[in-house]
N, C-alpha and C positions, 0 to 999 in steps of 0.2 A: 331546891328545884323550883323553877319558875312555873306559874300556872299557865294553862293553855291560853293562847291569845283569843280574846273575845272581839269579834268583828262588829257586832251590832253596836251602832252609835260611835264607832271609832272613826277618827279623822285620818284618812289615808292620802298620802302624796305619792303620785306616780309620774316618773319622767318617761319621755318617749312614748306617750300614751295615745298618739293619733292612729296607730296601726299595730298589727302584729300582736306580740305577746302583751305589750302595754295596753292596747285597747281591750284585749280579752281579759286582762287583769281588772281593768276598770269595770267592765260589765259584771264580772263575777263578784267584785267587791261591793258594788251597789246592791246586787242581789242578796248579799250577806248582811246588808244593813249599814254599810259605811257611808260617811260623808266624804266627798272626794275633792282634791285639789290636783288637777291634771295639767301637765305642761308638755310642750313639744315645739319644734321649730315649724311644724306643719299646722298652721292655723285653720286651714280649711278642713283638714282631717279631724282636728280637735272639735271644731264646731259641729261637724256631722256626727261625731261620737256623742257629744253632749245632747244633741237633739234626740238621739236614739235611746239613751239610757237615763235621761232626766226623769226624776220623780218628785212630786210635790213634798214628800216627807223627808227628802235628803238634800242637804246643801251640796251644790256642785259648782265649782269654779274652774275655768280654763284660762291658761296663760301661755303666750308665746315666749318660750325661753330657749336660748342656746346655752346648753350646759357647759360649753367651753369658755363662756364669758362670765367671769367672777361677778361683775357688777349686776348682770341680769339675774344671777342666782340670788344675790342679796336682795334685789328688788322683789323677786318671787317670794322669798321668805317673808318679807314684810306684808305682801299681799295675802299670803296664807294666814299669818297671825291675825291680820285685820279681819279677814272674812271668817276664819274658823277658830280663832283663839288658840291654836296650837297644832300639834301633830302627834299622832299615836303610832303611825306606821309609815315609814318611808321606803319606797321601792325604787331603787336606782336601776332603771331599765334601759335608758337611752343608750344607743350604741350605733357604730358604723363599722364597715368592713373595708379592708384594703388588701388586695391580693398582689402577689409578685415576690420574687426573691429579693433579698436585702440590697443587692447591688443594682437592682432595677427600680426600686422604689425611691422616689425623691425624698429628700430630707423634709421638705414642706409637707408632703402627704403623710409621712411618718409622724411628724409633730401634730398635724391635724387630727389624726386618729387618736393619739395619746391624750390630746387635750379634751376629747369627748369621752372616750371609753374609760380612761383612768383618772385624769384630773377632774373630770366632771363628777365622777363618783366621790372622790375625796372632798371636793369643795361643797357638793350638796350635803354630804355627811357632816362636814364641819358647820355648815350653816344651820342645819336642823338638829344637831346633836343636843343643844340645850333644851329644845322643846321635847325631844324624845325622852330625855332623862327626867324632865318634869312630869311626863305622863306616868300614871300609876303602873302601867305595864307596857311600855313602848317596845317597838321592834323595828329593826333595820334589816332590809333585804337588798343585797347587792347581786345583780345578775352578772355572773362571769360567763363561762362557756365551757364546753367539753375541751375547747382549745386553751382552757386554763388548767387542764389536767394533762393533756398531751400538746406537743408543739410540732405541728406538721411543717414540712418544707414548703416554702412559699407563703408562710404566715408569720414572718418575724414580727411585724408590727402588731397584728391582731393578738397573737399569743403573748407578746410582751405586755400588752394592755390587760389581757384577761388573767394572766398569771399575777400581774400586779394587783388587780382587784381581789383575787383570791388571797394573796399574802396580806394585803391591807385589812381585809375583812377578818381573817383568822387572828391576826395580831390584836385587832380592836376587840374581838370577842373575848380574847384572853384578858385584856385590860379591864373589861366590863363584867368579869365573871362574878363579882360580888355585888352587882347592882341588879335592878329589875329589868334593865334593858337587854334584850336578846339580839343576836346577829345571825342571819342566815345567808350563806353563800350558795348561789344557784348555778348549776352547770347544765344548761340545756344541750341536748344533742341536736338531731336534725329536725328543727321546727320550721314549718312552712311559712316563713315571713319574707318581707321584701329586702332584708338586709343583704343577701347574696346578690340579688338582681341589681341593687343600687350600689354595689361595692365599686370602689375605685380600682382601676388596674393601671399598670405602668403605661406610660405614654407610647411605648414601642410595642405594646401587646398586639399580636397578630390576630387575624380573624379566626384562625384555627384554635388559638389559645382561648379566645373569648367563647367560642362555641363549646370547647371542652369543659370550660368552667360552668357554663350554663347546663350542660348535660349532667355533670356531676351534681349540681345543685338540685336539679329536677329529680335525680335519683335518690339523693340523701335527705333532702329537706321535705319530709312527708307528714310529720305530726301536726294536726290542726292546732293553732294557737289556743283555742278554748280548752283543749285537753291539757296543754302545757300549763295554762293558768291554774287549772284545778289542782294539778300535781304540786305546783309551787305553793298555793294557798293552803293546801293540806299540810305541807311542811311548815309553813308559818304558824298554823294553828297549834301544832305540837312543838313549836319553837325548835325545829331541827337545825343543827349547826350547818349541815350541808344537804343539799337536795340535788340529786341527779335526775334529769328529765329525759325519759325515753329509754327503751331497751338498748338502743345503740350506745347511749351514754354509759349505761351500766356495764356493758360488755367492754367498751374501750377503757373505762376506768379500771376494770379487772385486769385487762391485759397489761396496762401500764403498771399496775401494782406489783405484778409478778415478774414483769420484764421491763423494768424502768429504763434500762440502757438499750434495749433492742426492740421495743414495741413498734417503732416506726417502720422497720423492715417488714414486719408481718402485716401491718395495716396498709402500707403503701402497695405491697404486692397484691393484696385483695382489691384495693381501689383500681389498680392498673388492669386487673383482670375484668373488673366490672366495666371500666371505661372501654376496653376493647370489645366487650360483649355489646355495649350500647352502640359503639361505632358500627359494628357488623350489622346489627339490627337496623340501624338507620340506613346503611348502604343497601341492604336488602329491600327495605320499604321503598327507597328511592328508585331502585331498579324495577320493582314491580309496578310502580306508578308510571314510570317511563314506558314500560312495555304495554301497559294498558292504554296509555295515550296514543301510542303508535298503532295499536290494534283498532282503535276507534277512528 
């Protein structure tokens, strides 16, 4: 049995660290005593985060890295080794979203998502695996999604990537079972990040479809990132093989477990009812506002 992960003085690498769960993880890790190597494509966000969490007793480096680019990953690894001499904890958090049914999503967009969400995780893991194995008690964390447990309609690309992360992580954990290196797969539910807002949609998406997607995001993405980060890091501390983040994730995983072939009909019916309720509420609010303006 592996000992609990010790954060104090550990060297942690976090991808997608400029915002959302990644930024919250960085804040929580430095508070736990970690030295940090952070990367993202958003340099401005990274620099703002670094200013906010920088401490004189902790090494902190930031790098602009596109995890879909193999050469950038290799350069980042050399930067980390040069500045920090190694890596004890790697958290593959960077990810993007792409909505739309398979026949409407372009091949280029599908490939773009896989290059970040799946191959970015695989390449980062390959680059840092020697350092993690050289650590006395290294640990790898790969952020999947609840859509790596269920596969909703309209999420062929995203679910393919997140199921891929899950399968890759589980197989790697089994390969490393006799070593000191642990692997945790994380399945967040509805966390309030920018990933849904910045998601790509099919070129022919209508305004109604865009509005419906935003309504559903506002309804379902509610957990604050700092809360999600705490759940994840508590799982890392006990070296849990799998972490479900949020009550919704636990409920959905339970439904999938007992109804693996029929879960989507149950979940989609509930989502449809919620969307209709939100639509009616919006229409009522609009009507009230119009009536008030006319009265004035």
